[in-house]
PDB file of N, H, CA, C and O in Angstrom:
ATOM      1  N   MET A   1     164.974  33.412 -44.631  1.00  0.00           N
ATOM      2  CA  MET A   1     164.880  33.440 -46.079  1.00  0.00           C
ATOM      3  C   MET A   1     166.127  32.837 -46.691  1.00  0.00           C
ATOM      4  O   MET A   1     166.041  31.997 -47.587  1.00  0.00           O
ATOM      5  N   TRP A   2     167.296  33.264 -46.207  1.00  0.00           N
ATOM      6  H   TRP A   2     167.366  33.945 -45.479  1.00  0.00           H
ATOM      7  CA  TRP A   2     168.545  32.748 -46.763  1.00  0.00           C
ATOM      8  C   TRP A   2     168.654  31.239 -46.523  1.00  0.00           C
ATOM      9  O   TRP A   2     169.198  30.506 -47.348  1.00  0.00           O
ATOM     10  N   GLY A   3     168.124  30.787 -45.370  1.00  0.00           N
ATOM     11  H   GLY A   3     167.682  31.382 -44.699  1.00  0.00           H
ATOM     12  CA  GLY A   3     168.167  29.355 -45.076  1.00  0.00           C
ATOM     13  C   GLY A   3     167.365  28.553 -46.085  1.00  0.00           C
ATOM     14  O   GLY A   3     167.789  27.473 -46.496  1.00  0.00           O
ATOM     15  N   LEU A   4     166.210  29.069 -46.490  1.00  0.00           N
ATOM     16  H   LEU A   4     165.865  29.946 -46.156  1.00  0.00           H
ATOM     17  CA  LEU A   4     165.392  28.367 -47.486  1.00  0.00           C
ATOM     18  C   LEU A   4     166.093  28.323 -48.829  1.00  0.00           C
ATOM     19  O   LEU A   4     166.074  27.304 -49.519  1.00  0.00           O
ATOM     20  N   ILE A   5     166.716  29.442 -49.196  1.00  0.00           N
ATOM     21  H   ILE A   5     166.731  30.270 -48.636  1.00  0.00           H
ATOM     22  CA  ILE A   5     167.430  29.481 -50.481  1.00  0.00           C
ATOM     23  C   ILE A   5     168.603  28.505 -50.430  1.00  0.00           C
ATOM     24  O   ILE A   5     168.846  27.773 -51.389  1.00  0.00           O
ATOM     25  N   LYS A   6     169.329  28.496 -49.313  1.00  0.00           N
ATOM     26  H   LYS A   6     169.131  29.092 -48.534  1.00  0.00           H
ATOM     27  CA  LYS A   6     170.482  27.613 -49.191  1.00  0.00           C
ATOM     28  C   LYS A   6     170.042  26.149 -49.250  1.00  0.00           C
ATOM     29  O   LYS A   6     170.693  25.330 -49.899  1.00  0.00           O
ATOM     30  N   ARG A   7     168.941  25.821 -48.576  1.00  0.00           N
ATOM     31  H   ARG A   7     168.412  26.487 -48.049  1.00  0.00           H
ATOM     32  CA  ARG A   7     168.440  24.452 -48.619  1.00  0.00           C
ATOM     33  C   ARG A   7     168.039  24.054 -50.031  1.00  0.00           C
ATOM     34  O   ARG A   7     168.295  22.933 -50.470  1.00  0.00           O
ATOM     35  N   ALA A   8     167.413  24.976 -50.730  1.00  0.00           N
ATOM     36  H   ALA A   8     167.204  25.887 -50.374  1.00  0.00           H
ATOM     37  CA  ALA A   8     166.987  24.673 -52.095  1.00  0.00           C
ATOM     38  C   ALA A   8     168.196  24.435 -52.990  1.00  0.00           C
ATOM     39  O   ALA A   8     168.172  23.557 -53.853  1.00  0.00           O
ATOM     40  N   VAL A   9     169.245  25.212 -52.786  1.00  0.00           N
ATOM     41  H   VAL A   9     169.264  25.925 -52.085  1.00  0.00           H
ATOM     42  CA  VAL A   9     170.448  25.062 -53.606  1.00  0.00           C
ATOM     43  C   VAL A   9     171.135  23.735 -53.282  1.00  0.00           C
ATOM     44  O   VAL A   9     171.582  23.029 -54.186  1.00  0.00           O
ATOM     45  N   VAL A  10     171.220  23.396 -51.994  1.00  0.00           N
ATOM     46  H   VAL A  10     170.857  23.969 -51.260  1.00  0.00           H
ATOM     47  CA  VAL A  10     171.896  22.174 -51.584  1.00  0.00           C
ATOM     48  C   VAL A  10     171.036  20.956 -51.919  1.00  0.00           C
ATOM     49  O   VAL A  10     171.559  19.852 -52.070  1.00  0.00           O
ATOM     50  N   GLY A  11     169.734  21.147 -52.035  1.00  0.00           N
ATOM     51  H   GLY A  11     169.309  22.044 -51.913  1.00  0.00           H
ATOM     52  CA  GLY A  11     168.854  20.035 -52.354  1.00  0.00           C
ATOM     53  C   GLY A  11     168.133  19.460 -51.160  1.00  0.00           C
ATOM     54  O   GLY A  11     167.581  18.362 -51.228  1.00  0.00           O
ATOM     55  N   ARG A  12     168.135  20.200 -50.059  1.00  0.00           N
ATOM     56  H   ARG A  12     168.583  21.092 -50.004  1.00  0.00           H
ATOM     57  CA  ARG A  12     167.439  19.725 -48.859  1.00  0.00           C
ATOM     58  C   ARG A  12     166.228  20.601 -48.573  1.00  0.00           C
ATOM     59  O   ARG A  12     165.990  20.973 -47.424  1.00  0.00           O
ATOM     60  N   ALA A  13     165.485  20.922 -49.574  1.00  0.00           N
ATOM     61  H   ALA A  13     165.678  20.619 -50.507  1.00  0.00           H
ATOM     62  CA  ALA A  13     164.308  21.770 -49.384  1.00  0.00           C
ATOM     63  C   ALA A  13     163.289  21.021 -48.525  1.00  0.00           C
ATOM     64  O   ALA A  13     163.127  19.809 -48.668  1.00  0.00           O
ATOM     65  N   PRO A  14     162.612  21.731 -47.645  1.00  0.00           N
ATOM     66  CA  PRO A  14     161.619  21.055 -46.807  1.00  0.00           C
ATOM     67  C   PRO A  14     160.498  20.477 -47.666  1.00  0.00           C
ATOM     68  O   PRO A  14     159.999  21.129 -48.583  1.00  0.00           O
ATOM     69  N   VAL A  15     160.119  19.258 -47.355  1.00  0.00           N
ATOM     70  H   VAL A  15     160.525  18.729 -46.609  1.00  0.00           H
ATOM     71  CA  VAL A  15     159.064  18.582 -48.105  1.00  0.00           C
ATOM     72  C   VAL A  15     157.779  18.695 -47.301  1.00  0.00           C
ATOM     73  O   VAL A  15     157.752  18.405 -46.105  1.00  0.00           O
ATOM     74  N   ALA A  16     156.727  19.114 -47.963  1.00  0.00           N
ATOM     75  H   ALA A  16     156.749  19.349 -48.935  1.00  0.00           H
ATOM     76  CA  ALA A  16     155.438  19.254 -47.288  1.00  0.00           C
ATOM     77  C   ALA A  16     154.894  17.869 -46.952  1.00  0.00           C
ATOM     78  O   ALA A  16     154.850  16.974 -47.796  1.00  0.00           O
ATOM     79  N   GLN A  17     154.485  17.721 -45.704  1.00  0.00           N
ATOM     80  H   GLN A  17     154.521  18.448 -45.019  1.00  0.00           H
ATOM     81  CA  GLN A  17     153.902  16.450 -45.276  1.00  0.00           C
ATOM     82  C   GLN A  17     152.440  16.405 -45.701  1.00  0.00           C
ATOM     83  O   GLN A  17     151.750  17.420 -45.612  1.00  0.00           O
ATOM     84  N   PRO A  18     151.955  15.263 -46.156  1.00  0.00           N
ATOM     85  CA  PRO A  18     150.543  15.186 -46.534  1.00  0.00           C
ATOM     86  C   PRO A  18     149.661  15.326 -45.295  1.00  0.00           C
ATOM     87  O   PRO A  18     149.996  14.827 -44.221  1.00  0.00           O
ATOM     88  N   ARG A  19     148.545  16.004 -45.458  1.00  0.00           N
ATOM     89  H   ARG A  19     148.273  16.410 -46.331  1.00  0.00           H
ATOM     90  CA  ARG A  19     147.624  16.188 -44.335  1.00  0.00           C
ATOM     91  C   ARG A  19     146.948  14.872 -44.012  1.00  0.00           C
ATOM     92  O   ARG A  19     146.576  14.129 -44.920  1.00  0.00           O
ATOM     93  N   PRO A  20     146.784  14.573 -42.745  1.00  0.00           N
ATOM     94  CA  PRO A  20     146.074  13.339 -42.399  1.00  0.00           C
ATOM     95  C   PRO A  20     144.607  13.454 -42.803  1.00  0.00           C
ATOM     96  O   PRO A  20     144.040  14.547 -42.830  1.00  0.00           O
ATOM     97  N   SER A  21     144.014  12.330 -43.111  1.00  0.00           N
ATOM     98  H   SER A  21     144.475  11.443 -43.090  1.00  0.00           H
ATOM     99  CA  SER A  21     142.612  12.337 -43.529  1.00  0.00           C
ATOM    100  C   SER A  21     141.726  12.695 -42.335  1.00  0.00           C
ATOM    101  O   SER A  21     142.165  12.690 -41.185  1.00  0.00           O
ATOM    102  N   VAL A  22     140.486  13.000 -42.641  1.00  0.00           N
ATOM    103  H   VAL A  22     140.130  13.004 -43.575  1.00  0.00           H
ATOM    104  CA  VAL A  22     139.532  13.357 -41.587  1.00  0.00           C
ATOM    105  C   VAL A  22     139.353  12.180 -40.632  1.00  0.00           C
ATOM    106  O   VAL A  22     139.260  12.362 -39.419  1.00  0.00           O
ATOM    107  N   GLU A  23     139.305  10.975 -41.190  1.00  0.00           N
ATOM    108  H   GLU A  23     139.380  10.827 -42.177  1.00  0.00           H
ATOM    109  CA  GLU A  23     139.134   9.791 -40.342  1.00  0.00           C
ATOM    110  C   GLU A  23     140.315   9.627 -39.387  1.00  0.00           C
ATOM    111  O   GLU A  23     140.137   9.282 -38.218  1.00  0.00           O
ATOM    112  N   ASP A  24     141.524   9.878 -39.898  1.00  0.00           N
ATOM    113  H   ASP A  24     141.669  10.158 -40.848  1.00  0.00           H
ATOM    114  CA  ASP A  24     142.708   9.778 -39.041  1.00  0.00           C
ATOM    115  C   ASP A  24     142.671  10.820 -37.929  1.00  0.00           C
ATOM    116  O   ASP A  24     142.996  10.527 -36.778  1.00  0.00           O
ATOM    117  N   ARG A  25     142.271  12.035 -38.284  1.00  0.00           N
ATOM    118  H   ARG A  25     142.006  12.273 -39.219  1.00  0.00           H
ATOM    119  CA  ARG A  25     142.211  13.093 -37.270  1.00  0.00           C
ATOM    120  C   ARG A  25     141.138  12.790 -36.234  1.00  0.00           C
ATOM    121  O   ARG A  25     141.347  13.024 -35.044  1.00  0.00           O
ATOM    122  N   LEU A  26     139.982  12.269 -36.674  1.00  0.00           N
ATOM    123  H   LEU A  26     139.813  12.080 -37.641  1.00  0.00           H
ATOM    124  CA  LEU A  26     138.926  11.918 -35.722  1.00  0.00           C
ATOM    125  C   LEU A  26     139.361  10.762 -34.823  1.00  0.00           C
ATOM    126  O   LEU A  26     139.061  10.751 -33.629  1.00  0.00           O
ATOM    127  N   ALA A  27     140.066   9.794 -35.396  1.00  0.00           N
ATOM    128  H   ALA A  27     140.310   9.803 -36.366  1.00  0.00           H
ATOM    129  CA  ALA A  27     140.552   8.675 -34.589  1.00  0.00           C
ATOM    130  C   ALA A  27     141.540   9.168 -33.535  1.00  0.00           C
ATOM    131  O   ALA A  27     141.502   8.725 -32.387  1.00  0.00           O
ATOM    132  N   ARG A  28     142.422  10.081 -33.927  1.00  0.00           N
ATOM    133  H   ARG A  28     142.452  10.440 -34.860  1.00  0.00           H
ATOM    134  CA  ARG A  28     143.388  10.631 -32.971  1.00  0.00           C
ATOM    135  C   ARG A  28     142.668  11.430 -31.884  1.00  0.00           C
ATOM    136  O   ARG A  28     143.033  11.353 -30.711  1.00  0.00           O
ATOM    137  N   LEU A  29     141.645  12.196 -32.273  1.00  0.00           N
ATOM    138  H   LEU A  29     141.348  12.258 -33.225  1.00  0.00           H
ATOM    139  CA  LEU A  29     140.875  12.967 -31.298  1.00  0.00           C
ATOM    140  C   LEU A  29     140.154  12.043 -30.324  1.00  0.00           C
ATOM    141  O   LEU A  29     140.150  12.290 -29.118  1.00  0.00           O
ATOM    142  N   ASP A  30     139.540  10.970 -30.849  1.00  0.00           N
ATOM    143  H   ASP A  30     139.543  10.770 -31.828  1.00  0.00           H
ATOM    144  CA  ASP A  30     138.876  10.001 -29.972  1.00  0.00           C
ATOM    145  C   ASP A  30     139.863   9.381 -28.990  1.00  0.00           C
ATOM    146  O   ASP A  30     139.555   9.215 -27.810  1.00  0.00           O
ATOM    147  N   ALA A  31     141.046   9.042 -29.483  1.00  0.00           N
ATOM    148  H   ALA A  31     141.296   9.176 -30.442  1.00  0.00           H
ATOM    149  CA  ALA A  31     142.060   8.447 -28.607  1.00  0.00           C
ATOM    150  C   ALA A  31     142.488   9.445 -27.532  1.00  0.00           C
ATOM    151  O   ALA A  31     142.668   9.068 -26.374  1.00  0.00           O
ATOM    152  N   ASP A  32     142.650  10.711 -27.906  1.00  0.00           N
ATOM    153  H   ASP A  32     142.503  11.017 -28.847  1.00  0.00           H
ATOM    154  CA  ASP A  32     143.031  11.738 -26.928  1.00  0.00           C
ATOM    155  C   ASP A  32     141.946  11.912 -25.872  1.00  0.00           C
ATOM    156  O   ASP A  32     142.240  12.045 -24.684  1.00  0.00           O
ATOM    157  N   ILE A  33     140.685  11.911 -26.314  1.00  0.00           N
ATOM    158  H   ILE A  33     140.446  11.803 -27.279  1.00  0.00           H
ATOM    159  CA  ILE A  33     139.568  12.064 -25.370  1.00  0.00           C
ATOM    160  C   ILE A  33     139.523  10.873 -24.426  1.00  0.00           C
ATOM    161  O   ILE A  33     139.386  11.039 -23.214  1.00  0.00           O
ATOM    162  N   ASP A  34     139.640   9.650 -24.993  1.00  0.00           N
ATOM    163  H   ASP A  34     139.751   9.515 -25.977  1.00  0.00           H
ATOM    164  CA  ASP A  34     139.622   8.453 -24.148  1.00  0.00           C
ATOM    165  C   ASP A  34     140.769   8.471 -23.147  1.00  0.00           C
ATOM    166  O   ASP A  34     140.591   8.100 -21.988  1.00  0.00           O
ATOM    167  N   ARG A  35     141.940   8.902 -23.591  1.00  0.00           N
ATOM    168  H   ARG A  35     142.085   9.204 -24.533  1.00  0.00           H
ATOM    169  CA  ARG A  35     143.095   8.968 -22.699  1.00  0.00           C
ATOM    170  C   ARG A  35     142.841   9.987 -21.595  1.00  0.00           C
ATOM    171  O   ARG A  35     143.182   9.750 -20.436  1.00  0.00           O
ATOM    172  N   GLY A  36     142.236  11.131 -21.955  1.00  0.00           N
ATOM    173  H   GLY A  36     141.958  11.324 -22.897  1.00  0.00           H
ATOM    174  CA  GLY A  36     141.939  12.152 -20.952  1.00  0.00           C
ATOM    175  C   GLY A  36     140.924  11.675 -19.937  1.00  0.00           C
ATOM    176  O   GLY A  36     141.059  11.950 -18.745  1.00  0.00           O
ATOM    177  N   ILE A  37     139.899  10.954 -20.402  1.00  0.00           N
ATOM    178  H   ILE A  37     139.790  10.730 -21.370  1.00  0.00           H
ATOM    179  CA  ILE A  37     138.888  10.418 -19.487  1.00  0.00           C
ATOM    180  C   ILE A  37     139.519   9.384 -18.565  1.00  0.00           C
ATOM    181  O   ILE A  37     139.256   9.369 -17.363  1.00  0.00           O
ATOM    182  N   ALA A  38     140.351   8.522 -19.135  1.00  0.00           N
ATOM    183  H   ALA A  38     140.564   8.534 -20.112  1.00  0.00           H
ATOM    184  CA  ALA A  38     141.017   7.502 -18.318  1.00  0.00           C
ATOM    185  C   ALA A  38     141.944   8.153 -17.296  1.00  0.00           C
ATOM    186  O   ALA A  38     142.010   7.710 -16.150  1.00  0.00           O
ATOM    187  N   ASP A  39     142.665   9.207 -17.703  1.00  0.00           N
ATOM    188  H   ASP A  39     142.612   9.567 -18.634  1.00  0.00           H
ATOM    189  CA  ASP A  39     143.557   9.899 -16.769  1.00  0.00           C
ATOM    190  C   ASP A  39     142.768  10.535 -15.635  1.00  0.00           C
ATOM    191  O   ASP A  39     143.169  10.456 -14.473  1.00  0.00           O
ATOM    192  N   ALA A  40     141.643  11.169 -15.970  1.00  0.00           N
ATOM    193  H   ALA A  40     141.318  11.234 -16.914  1.00  0.00           H
ATOM    194  CA  ALA A  40     140.817  11.811 -14.945  1.00  0.00           C
ATOM    195  C   ALA A  40     140.252  10.761 -13.989  1.00  0.00           C
ATOM    196  O   ALA A  40     140.211  10.976 -12.778  1.00  0.00           O
ATOM    197  N   ARG A  41     139.817   9.627 -14.537  1.00  0.00           N
ATOM    198  H   ARG A  41     139.851   9.452 -15.521  1.00  0.00           H
ATOM    199  CA  ARG A  41     139.274   8.560 -13.695  1.00  0.00           C
ATOM    200  C   ARG A  41     140.361   8.017 -12.766  1.00  0.00           C
ATOM    201  O   ARG A  41     140.106   7.751 -11.591  1.00  0.00           O
ATOM    202  N   ALA A  42     141.563   7.856 -13.294  1.00  0.00           N
ATOM    203  H   ALA A  42     141.771   8.072 -14.248  1.00  0.00           H
ATOM    204  CA  ALA A  42     142.666   7.348 -12.469  1.00  0.00           C
ATOM    205  C   ALA A  42     143.018   8.335 -11.364  1.00  0.00           C
ATOM    206  O   ALA A  42     143.287   7.929 -10.233  1.00  0.00           O
ATOM    207  N   ARG A  43     143.018   9.632 -11.681  1.00  0.00           N
ATOM    208  H   ARG A  43     142.800   9.962 -12.599  1.00  0.00           H
ATOM    209  CA  ARG A  43     143.308  10.641 -10.649  1.00  0.00           C
ATOM    210  C   ARG A  43     142.228  10.632  -9.579  1.00  0.00           C
ATOM    211  O   ARG A  43     142.524  10.744  -8.390  1.00  0.00           O
ATOM    212  N   ARG A  44     140.972  10.498 -10.003  1.00  0.00           N
ATOM    213  H   ARG A  44     140.731  10.407 -10.970  1.00  0.00           H
ATOM    214  CA  ARG A  44     139.873  10.504  -9.047  1.00  0.00           C
ATOM    215  C   ARG A  44     139.941   9.275  -8.145  1.00  0.00           C
ATOM    216  O   ARG A  44     139.686   9.367  -6.944  1.00  0.00           O
ATOM    217  N   LEU A  45     140.286   8.124  -8.724  1.00  0.00           N
ATOM    218  H   LEU A  45     140.493   8.049  -9.700  1.00  0.00           H
ATOM    219  CA  LEU A  45     140.367   6.910  -7.924  1.00  0.00           C
ATOM    220  C   LEU A  45     141.608   6.896  -7.042  1.00  0.00           C
ATOM    221  O   LEU A  45     141.638   6.209  -6.021  1.00  0.00           O
ATOM    222  N   ALA A  46     142.629   7.647  -7.429  1.00  0.00           N
ATOM    223  H   ALA A  46     142.605   8.206  -8.258  1.00  0.00           H
ATOM    224  CA  ALA A  46     143.868   7.659  -6.655  1.00  0.00           C
ATOM    225  C   ALA A  46     143.704   8.406  -5.339  1.00  0.00           C
ATOM    226  O   ALA A  46     144.330   8.049  -4.341  1.00  0.00           O
ATOM    227  N   ARG A  47     142.875   9.432  -5.331  1.00  0.00           N
ATOM    228  H   ARG A  47     142.367   9.722  -6.142  1.00  0.00           H
ATOM    229  CA  ARG A  47     142.712  10.179  -4.082  1.00  0.00           C
ATOM    230  C   ARG A  47     141.600   9.532  -3.256  1.00  0.00           C
ATOM    231  O   ARG A  47     140.651   8.985  -3.817  1.00  0.00           O
ATOM    232  N   PRO A  48     141.708   9.588  -1.973  1.00  0.00           N
ATOM    233  CA  PRO A  48     140.686   8.952  -1.142  1.00  0.00           C
ATOM    234  C   PRO A  48     139.355   9.690  -1.263  1.00  0.00           C
ATOM    235  O   PRO A  48     139.310  10.920  -1.241  1.00  0.00           O
ATOM    236  N   ALA A  49     138.294   8.935  -1.388  1.00  0.00           N
ATOM    237  H   ALA A  49     138.331   7.936  -1.406  1.00  0.00           H
ATOM    238  CA  ALA A  49     136.966   9.533  -1.558  1.00  0.00           C
ATOM    239  C   ALA A  49     136.533  10.256  -0.289  1.00  0.00           C
ATOM    240  O   ALA A  49     135.764  11.216  -0.341  1.00  0.00           O
ATOM    241  N   ARG A  50     137.027   9.793   0.832  1.00  0.00           N
ATOM    242  H   ARG A  50     137.651   9.013   0.875  1.00  0.00           H
ATOM    243  CA  ARG A  50     136.619  10.372   2.108  1.00  0.00           C
ATOM    244  C   ARG A  50     137.086  11.820   2.254  1.00  0.00           C
ATOM    245  O   ARG A  50     136.418  12.616   2.914  1.00  0.00           O
ATOM    246  N   ALA A  51     138.200  12.166   1.660  1.00  0.00           N
ATOM    247  H   ALA A  51     138.742  11.519   1.124  1.00  0.00           H
ATOM    248  CA  ALA A  51     138.740  13.518   1.803  1.00  0.00           C
ATOM    249  C   ALA A  51     137.753  14.559   1.290  1.00  0.00           C
ATOM    250  O   ALA A  51     137.642  15.650   1.850  1.00  0.00           O
ATOM    251  N   GLU A  52     137.041  14.218   0.226  1.00  0.00           N
ATOM    252  H   GLU A  52     137.131  13.332  -0.230  1.00  0.00           H
ATOM    253  CA  GLU A  52     136.087  15.171  -0.326  1.00  0.00           C
ATOM    254  C   GLU A  52     134.960  15.444   0.666  1.00  0.00           C
ATOM    255  O   GLU A  52     134.554  16.591   0.853  1.00  0.00           O
ATOM    256  N   HIS A  53     134.456  14.378   1.306  1.00  0.00           N
ATOM    257  H   HIS A  53     134.786  13.447   1.155  1.00  0.00           H
ATOM    258  CA  HIS A  53     133.378  14.553   2.278  1.00  0.00           C
ATOM    259  C   HIS A  53     133.869  15.302   3.508  1.00  0.00           C
ATOM    260  O   HIS A  53     133.152  16.142   4.052  1.00  0.00           O
ATOM    261  N   GLU A  54     135.084  15.002   3.950  1.00  0.00           N
ATOM    262  H   GLU A  54     135.666  14.320   3.508  1.00  0.00           H
ATOM    263  CA  GLU A  54     135.625  15.700   5.113  1.00  0.00           C
ATOM    264  C   GLU A  54     135.801  17.184   4.831  1.00  0.00           C
ATOM    265  O   GLU A  54     135.543  18.021   5.696  1.00  0.00           O
ATOM    266  N   ARG A  55     136.238  17.510   3.628  1.00  0.00           N
ATOM    267  H   ARG A  55     136.447  16.831   2.925  1.00  0.00           H
ATOM    268  CA  ARG A  55     136.405  18.917   3.279  1.00  0.00           C
ATOM    269  C   ARG A  55     135.041  19.614   3.284  1.00  0.00           C
ATOM    270  O   ARG A  55     134.920  20.743   3.758  1.00  0.00           O
ATOM    271  N   PHE A  56     134.022  18.940   2.759  1.00  0.00           N
ATOM    272  H   PHE A  56     134.121  18.023   2.374  1.00  0.00           H
ATOM    273  CA  PHE A  56     132.679  19.522   2.734  1.00  0.00           C
ATOM    274  C   PHE A  56     132.156  19.707   4.155  1.00  0.00           C
ATOM    275  O   PHE A  56     131.581  20.748   4.475  1.00  0.00           O
ATOM    276  N   ASN A  57     132.351  18.712   4.999  1.00  0.00           N
ATOM    277  H   ASN A  57     132.818  17.867   4.738  1.00  0.00           H
ATOM    278  CA  ASN A  57     131.843  18.793   6.363  1.00  0.00           C
ATOM    279  C   ASN A  57     132.589  19.841   7.181  1.00  0.00           C
ATOM    280  O   ASN A  57     132.014  20.445   8.086  1.00  0.00           O
ATOM    281  N   ARG A  58     133.865  20.059   6.870  1.00  0.00           N
ATOM    282  H   ARG A  58     134.332  19.568   6.135  1.00  0.00           H
ATOM    283  CA  ARG A  58     134.618  21.095   7.574  1.00  0.00           C
ATOM    284  C   ARG A  58     134.110  22.481   7.200  1.00  0.00           C
ATOM    285  O   ARG A  58     134.133  23.391   8.028  1.00  0.00           O
ATOM    286  N   ALA A  59     133.654  22.650   5.972  1.00  0.00           N
ATOM    287  H   ALA A  59     133.635  21.911   5.299  1.00  0.00           H
ATOM    288  CA  ALA A  59     133.195  23.963   5.521  1.00  0.00           C
ATOM    289  C   ALA A  59     131.803  24.274   6.048  1.00  0.00           C
ATOM    290  O   ALA A  59     131.431  25.442   6.162  1.00  0.00           O
ATOM    291  N   ARG A  60     131.030  23.243   6.368  1.00  0.00           N
ATOM    292  H   ARG A  60     131.332  22.295   6.275  1.00  0.00           H
ATOM    293  CA  ARG A  60     129.650  23.455   6.798  1.00  0.00           C
ATOM    294  C   ARG A  60     129.501  24.370   8.009  1.00  0.00           C
ATOM    295  O   ARG A  60     128.706  25.309   7.950  1.00  0.00           O
ATOM    296  N   PRO A  61     130.230  24.142   9.111  1.00  0.00           N
ATOM    297  CA  PRO A  61     130.059  25.034  10.263  1.00  0.00           C
ATOM    298  C   PRO A  61     130.390  26.481   9.933  1.00  0.00           C
ATOM    299  O   PRO A  61     129.757  27.399  10.456  1.00  0.00           O
ATOM    300  N   LYS A  62     131.371  26.689   9.075  1.00  0.00           N
ATOM    301  H   LYS A  62     131.885  25.944   8.650  1.00  0.00           H
ATOM    302  CA  LYS A  62     131.728  28.056   8.713  1.00  0.00           C
ATOM    303  C   LYS A  62     130.580  28.718   7.964  1.00  0.00           C
ATOM    304  O   LYS A  62     130.284  29.892   8.189  1.00  0.00           O
ATOM    305  N   VAL A  63     129.939  27.977   7.081  1.00  0.00           N
ATOM    306  H   VAL A  63     130.179  27.024   6.898  1.00  0.00           H
ATOM    307  CA  VAL A  63     128.797  28.523   6.348  1.00  0.00           C
ATOM    308  C   VAL A  63     127.666  28.823   7.321  1.00  0.00           C
ATOM    309  O   VAL A  63     127.012  29.861   7.217  1.00  0.00           O
ATOM    310  N   ALA A  64     127.435  27.918   8.263  1.00  0.00           N
ATOM    311  H   ALA A  64     127.967  27.075   8.347  1.00  0.00           H
ATOM    312  CA  ALA A  64     126.381  28.133   9.249  1.00  0.00           C
ATOM    313  C   ALA A  64     126.686  29.371  10.092  1.00  0.00           C
ATOM    314  O   ALA A  64     125.792  30.170  10.370  1.00  0.00           O
ATOM    315  N   GLU A  65     127.947  29.530  10.498  1.00  0.00           N
ATOM    316  H   GLU A  65     128.674  28.882  10.272  1.00  0.00           H
ATOM    317  CA  GLU A  65     128.335  30.719  11.269  1.00  0.00           C
ATOM    318  C   GLU A  65     128.105  31.992  10.465  1.00  0.00           C
ATOM    319  O   GLU A  65     127.610  32.991  10.987  1.00  0.00           O
ATOM    320  N   LEU A  66     128.467  31.944   9.204  1.00  0.00           N
ATOM    321  H   LEU A  66     128.869  31.133   8.779  1.00  0.00           H
ATOM    322  CA  LEU A  66     128.307  33.110   8.345  1.00  0.00           C
ATOM    323  C   LEU A  66     126.832  33.472   8.192  1.00  0.00           C
ATOM    324  O   LEU A  66     126.462  34.642   8.282  1.00  0.00           O
ATOM    325  N   LYS A  67     125.997  32.467   7.961  1.00  0.00           N
ATOM    326  H   LYS A  67     126.298  31.516   7.888  1.00  0.00           H
ATOM    327  CA  LYS A  67     124.559  32.726   7.830  1.00  0.00           C
ATOM    328  C   LYS A  67     123.998  33.304   9.128  1.00  0.00           C
ATOM    329  O   LYS A  67     123.166  34.210   9.109  1.00  0.00           O
ATOM    330  N   HIS A  68     124.465  32.767  10.254  1.00  0.00           N
ATOM    331  H   HIS A  68     125.141  32.031  10.270  1.00  0.00           H
ATOM    332  CA  HIS A  68     123.993  33.258  11.543  1.00  0.00           C
ATOM    333  C   HIS A  68     124.418  34.709  11.751  1.00  0.00           C
ATOM    334  O   HIS A  68     123.631  35.532  12.219  1.00  0.00           O
ATOM    335  N   ALA A  69     125.674  35.019  11.399  1.00  0.00           N
ATOM    336  H   ALA A  69     126.313  34.351  11.019  1.00  0.00           H
ATOM    337  CA  ALA A  69     126.166  36.386  11.560  1.00  0.00           C
ATOM    338  C   ALA A  69     125.375  37.351  10.684  1.00  0.00           C
ATOM    339  O   ALA A  69     125.055  38.460  11.110  1.00  0.00           O
ATOM    340  N   ILE A  70     125.062  36.934   9.473  1.00  0.00           N
ATOM    341  H   ILE A  70     125.322  36.032   9.126  1.00  0.00           H
ATOM    342  CA  ILE A  70     124.278  37.792   8.574  1.00  0.00           C
ATOM    343  C   ILE A  70     122.877  37.986   9.143  1.00  0.00           C
ATOM    344  O   ILE A  70     122.341  39.094   9.110  1.00  0.00           O
ATOM    345  N   ALA A  71     122.284  36.916   9.664  1.00  0.00           N
ATOM    346  H   ALA A  71     122.719  36.017   9.691  1.00  0.00           H
ATOM    347  CA  ALA A  71     120.945  37.020  10.245  1.00  0.00           C
ATOM    348  C   ALA A  71     120.955  37.952  11.451  1.00  0.00           C
ATOM    349  O   ALA A  71     120.024  38.737  11.630  1.00  0.00           O
ATOM    350  N   MET A  72     121.981  37.878  12.271  1.00  0.00           N
ATOM    351  H   MET A  72     122.738  37.240  12.126  1.00  0.00           H
ATOM    352  CA  MET A  72     122.062  38.731  13.456  1.00  0.00           C
ATOM    353  C   MET A  72     122.247  40.194  13.068  1.00  0.00           C
ATOM    354  O   MET A  72     121.736  41.079  13.754  1.00  0.00           O
ATOM    355  N   GLN A  73     122.961  40.462  11.994  1.00  0.00           N
ATOM    356  H   GLN A  73     123.377  39.744  11.437  1.00  0.00           H
ATOM    357  CA  GLN A  73     123.116  41.840  11.545  1.00  0.00           C
ATOM    358  C   GLN A  73     121.767  42.425  11.167  1.00  0.00           C
ATOM    359  O   GLN A  73     121.477  43.582  11.473  1.00  0.00           O
ATOM    360  N   HIS A  74     120.944  41.627  10.501  1.00  0.00           N
ATOM    361  H   HIS A  74     121.179  40.688  10.252  1.00  0.00           H
ATOM    362  CA  HIS A  74     119.629  42.130  10.103  1.00  0.00           C
ATOM    363  C   HIS A  74     118.744  42.360  11.322  1.00  0.00           C
ATOM    364  O   HIS A  74     117.936  43.288  11.337  1.00  0.00           O
ATOM    365  N   VAL A  75     118.892  41.523  12.342  1.00  0.00           N
ATOM    366  H   VAL A  75     119.549  40.769  12.330  1.00  0.00           H
ATOM    367  CA  VAL A  75     118.093  41.686  13.554  1.00  0.00           C
ATOM    368  C   VAL A  75     118.517  42.957  14.280  1.00  0.00           C
ATOM    369  O   VAL A  75     117.671  43.692  14.791  1.00  0.00           O
ATOM    370  N   GLU A  76     119.829  43.222  14.330  1.00  0.00           N
ATOM    371  H   GLU A  76     120.516  42.625  13.916  1.00  0.00           H
ATOM    372  CA  GLU A  76     120.325  44.390  15.052  1.00  0.00           C
ATOM    373  C   GLU A  76     119.944  45.694  14.361  1.00  0.00           C
ATOM    374  O   GLU A  76     119.796  46.726  15.017  1.00  0.00           O
ATOM    375  N   LEU A  77     119.786  45.651  13.047  1.00  0.00           N
ATOM    376  H   LEU A  77     119.907  44.813  12.515  1.00  0.00           H
ATOM    377  CA  LEU A  77     119.437  46.880  12.348  1.00  0.00           C
ATOM    378  C   LEU A  77     118.030  47.243  12.702  1.00  0.00           C
ATOM    379  O   LEU A  77     117.515  48.254  12.225  1.00  0.00           O
TER     380      LEU A  77
END
């Protein structure tokens, strides 16, 4: 509070910035979205595509083992 009073007395009161128009805000939002899409595309292209398939194929036997173990539990009951 004292800072605002002091600024007003000295003549350096904060000046309110005009709000950007709706068109300006939409343009900025579009640019942010485009930048985000481009960043995501660059990250996706930067990593090798094969790693995703290898990770999926590595998980497959574990899922098969789990399904088999569950099936065997039902048989034993």
